[in-house]
C-alpha positions as CSV (number, residue, x, y, z in Angstrom):
1,M,27.4,100.4,192.9
2,K,29.1,97.2,194.0
3,T,26.9,94.2,194.8
4,A,28.3,94.0,198.3
5,E,26.9,97.5,199.0
6,L,23.3,96.5,197.9
7,D,20.5,96.0,200.4
8,W,19.7,92.3,199.8
9,F,16.3,90.7,200.7
10,K,15.8,87.0,201.1
11,S,13.2,85.4,198.9
12,S,10.0,84.3,200.7
13,Y,10.4,81.0,198.8
14,S,13.7,80.2,200.4
15,S,13.6,77.5,203.0
16,A,13.5,78.4,206.7
17,Q,16.8,76.6,207.3
18,G,18.5,79.0,205.0
19,D,20.0,76.4,202.7
20,D,17.9,77.3,199.6
21,C,18.4,81.0,199.5
22,V,17.8,83.4,196.6
23,E,18.3,87.1,197.4
24,V,17.1,90.1,195.5
25,A,18.3,93.8,195.6
26,V,16.6,96.6,193.9
27,T,18.2,99.8,192.5
28,E,16.9,102.5,190.3
29,Q,18.6,100.9,187.2
30,A,18.2,97.1,187.9
31,I,17.0,94.2,189.9
32,H,19.9,92.1,191.2
33,V,19.4,88.4,191.9
34,W,21.9,86.3,193.9
35,D,22.1,82.6,194.9
36,S,23.7,83.1,198.4
37,K,24.4,79.4,198.8
38,N,27.0,79.6,196.1
39,V,29.0,82.8,196.9
40,T,31.5,82.2,194.1
41,R,28.9,83.1,191.4
42,P,28.2,86.7,190.6
43,S,24.8,88.2,190.9
44,L,22.6,88.6,187.9
45,A,21.4,92.1,187.1
46,V,18.2,92.6,185.0
47,G,16.8,95.9,183.9
48,R,13.5,96.9,185.6
49,D,11.5,96.5,182.4
50,G,12.9,93.1,181.8
51,W,12.2,92.1,185.4
52,G,8.6,93.2,185.1
53,R,8.1,91.1,181.9
54,F,9.7,88.1,183.7
55,V,7.5,88.4,186.7
56,T,4.4,88.8,184.5
57,F,5.3,85.7,182.5
58,V,5.9,83.6,185.6
59,A,2.6,84.7,187.1
60,E,0.8,83.5,184.0
61,V,2.4,80.1,183.9
């Protein structure tokens, strides 16, 4: 699946003005993360297990 075809969700931590925007898309295989203020960069795809470990780590910090 191409990243343009994904259903992207804006992070709740992004500013209301839309200038600090991180978007996330979820598929069966991966979590995709994209910085929409810099459209020249590709999205980052992380496996679901890896994403779960990352979220757990961040929650503990």
